DRENNUZA-539137 format. One record per residue (C-alpha): x, y, z; residue in three letters. Coordinates in steps of 0.02 Angstrom, whole numbers, plus 50000, padded with zeros to 5 digits. Layout:
N
XYZALA;...
% end
This chain:
268
529465219254555UNK;530415212254397UNK;529965216354242UNK;529155199354195UNK;527415198454182UNK;527105179354214UNK;528375167854270UNK;528875149754196UNK;529995138154205UNK;530965146554049UNK;531025163954132UNK;531835155254294UNK;533035148954159UNK;533255166454089UNK;533575173554237UNK;534775161754279UNK;535765167454133UNK;535635184354150UNK;536095183554331UNK;534715191554383UNK;534185181754571UNK;532435172254594UNK;531505174654750UNK;530325162154824UNK;529365160454969UNK;528215146355028UNK;526295148155035UNK;525055137955095UNK;523435148055089UNK;522275161854971UNK;522575176255080UNK;524495176555098UNK;524745169854920UNK;523845183454840UNK;524905196754944UNK;526565189454905UNK;525925186154729UNK;525525205554707UNK;527015210354793UNK;527945202554653UNK;528675185254715UNK;529445173954555UNK;529125158054649UNK;527815152054766UNK;528195133954849UNK;526775126254914UNK;527955117255039UNK;527725100555142UNK;528215112555282UNK;526225117255299UNK;526575100355408UNK;527305112555543UNK;526775127455524UNK;524965125655469UNK;524625107955564UNK;525885109155698UNK;526575092555673UNK;528595089755726UNK;528825084255550UNK;528545086355375UNK;528145067355366UNK;526085067955419UNK;525595078155297UNK;524425069555149UNK;524415070854960UNK;522605076254991UNK;523125090055095UNK;524445096654988UNK;523005097654861UNK;522025106854968UNK;523405120655016UNK;523865119754825UNK;522265124754766UNK;521995137854889UNK;523725145854831UNK;523175143054638UNK;521725153354657UNK;522565167154722UNK;524145169154609UNK;524175178254436UNK;526085179754416UNK;527045168754509UNK;527625150254483UNK;526895139754573UNK;527645122254635UNK;526955108654751UNK;528115096254867UNK;527685078354846UNK;527265072555015UNK;528175059655107UNK;527615042455038UNK;526865049354865UNK;528495045754742UNK;529885036054855UNK;530245020054779UNK;528905017154663UNK;528815028454500UNK;527145024354452UNK;526385030254621UNK;527625046154588UNK;526605050054430UNK;524935045254499UNK;525345058654656UNK;525765069154521UNK;524655069054408UNK;523195071954547UNK;524125087754609UNK;524015094754422UNK;522315090454392UNK;521525094954547UNK;522535110854617UNK;523075117654439UNK;524705119954499UNK;526075122354382UNK;527625109954429UNK;528175097454584UNK;529645096354695UNK;530275081454763UNK;531775076254884UNK;533165066254830UNK;534565061554703UNK;534875046654596UNK;533765035954702UNK;532205046154648UNK;532765048054447UNK;531625034654396UNK;530225044054467UNK;530785061154406UNK;530735052154215UNK;529255046854226UNK;528495062054297UNK;529385071454155UNK;528775059754015UNK;527105067954094UNK;527605084054052UNK;527615088754211UNK;529015102654263UNK;530145095354420UNK;530825104654546UNK;532425094554642UNK;532945095654819UNK;534625090354888UNK;535525093455049UNK;534545093655210UNK;533055082955139UNK;531655083355290UNK;530765070355254UNK;532305059755285UNK;532575069155442UNK;532445049355540UNK;533685043855422UNK;534855061655472UNK;534595060055663UNK;534595079855659UNK;534325095755577UNK;536225100455564UNK;537075104355415UNK;537405093755267UNK;538785089655163UNK;540185096655262UNK;541205081255232UNK;541965079055064UNK;541215061255025UNK;539475066955048UNK;539895084954977UNK;540475074954813UNK;538985063754816UNK;537865079154813UNK;538735087054674UNK;538645072454580UNK;536765070054623UNK;536455087654572UNK;537205083454401UNK;535855068654399UNK;534625080454423UNK;535105091854294UNK;535255077454158UNK;533615070154187UNK;532815086154149UNK;532325094254325UNK;532115113954277UNK;532915118454455UNK;533585113054606UNK;533535117054793UNK;534835115954907UNK;534585116755077UNK;535845119455239UNK;537405116055155UNK;539065125255166UNK;539125140855041UNK;540585135654960UNK;539775120354895UNK;538215127954843UNK;539105141554746UNK;540135126554675UNK;538525117154627UNK;537675133754552UNK;539335134954447UNK;539245118054392UNK;537435118554319UNK;536605127354201UNK;534745125554286UNK;534365137754425UNK;535085132454604UNK;533925139054739UNK;534835140054920UNK;533835140855088UNK;535495141155217UNK;536615138755085UNK;537485156055056UNK;537365169654931UNK;538265160154792UNK;536845151854717UNK;535345158854596UNK;534045163254732UNK;533415161654885UNK;531765152254966UNK;531215155055155UNK;529685148155232UNK;528445162655234UNK;528025162255427UNK;529665161855471UNK;530245177455357UNK;528595187455433UNK;529085182355613UNK;527505172055643UNK;528405157755710UNK;529675162455846UNK;530515147155917UNK;531365143855766UNK;532905153255755UNK;534295144255627UNK;535735156655563UNK;535055156655387UNK;533365165555447UNK;533105183755436UNK;531435190155499UNK;530625203655400UNK;529405207455536UNK;528845202755695UNK;527225197955674UNK;527005185755821UNK;527135200755936UNK;526135213955828UNK;524755200155827UNK;524925197956013UNK;524725215956053UNK;523235217855930UNK;522235203255999UNK;522615208656198UNK;521985226556147UNK;520615218956065UNK;520215208556215UNK;520335225856316UNK;519135234756216UNK;517875220256230UNK;517955219956388UNK;517985239456438UNK;516395239356314UNK;517445252656207UNK;516995240356060UNK;515775242255951UNK;515475260455954UNK;513985268155887UNK;514935270955719UNK;515225251255728UNK;513515245455745UNK;511915245855629UNK;
% end
């Protein structure tokens, strides 16, 4: 647990400047968000990855703004300390800054979250500026941007070639200049991520971007081992809840079938 009582965008900036690493996990529901908040996590991202881990979609594209607000509201009711950032879902900000602002206002008013995150560089500059004009903090996201998966055609590492790497660095500087309070870098070479983090004054949080950035984020369900098929190099599983839960359910089934549950002490 860090010394900070309540995490704000200002606190994250102080952490960057002092060299204190920022811890970030996704969260989509009341129960798990309450646990990770009380454990001392700095930032909870209500990610559009809920499309995958909560709803079973192959990509993040299907999740709607209403569904993101539902998940964000559940997290907000659980959290006392962490900064809560909500992903703007696909179709809620691209190509139209007015739509981006309207989507953001709905998230902020209906969920009570603290900030929003969106994917892209200079092409979403107008949307970021319009959101910031309403006083809402914005977190950027570069590298592998899952909402653009059909454009990339693969989930492989991004920015390995010099041209794409230079564009990513340029986009990162644009996001800082326009006013983003932090930036997520996903699945890019560690050396490039470190270069970006050293080039920017704002915090840079990585996922599959090495240890030279200012913080790390993982999908909670992956980190806890609730998922089994997803095995990227950057993922460290801190538990194996898939097998633990399977064993517990099988034990329960056995106890019910054998009439061992409930006992006299477990009934009225």
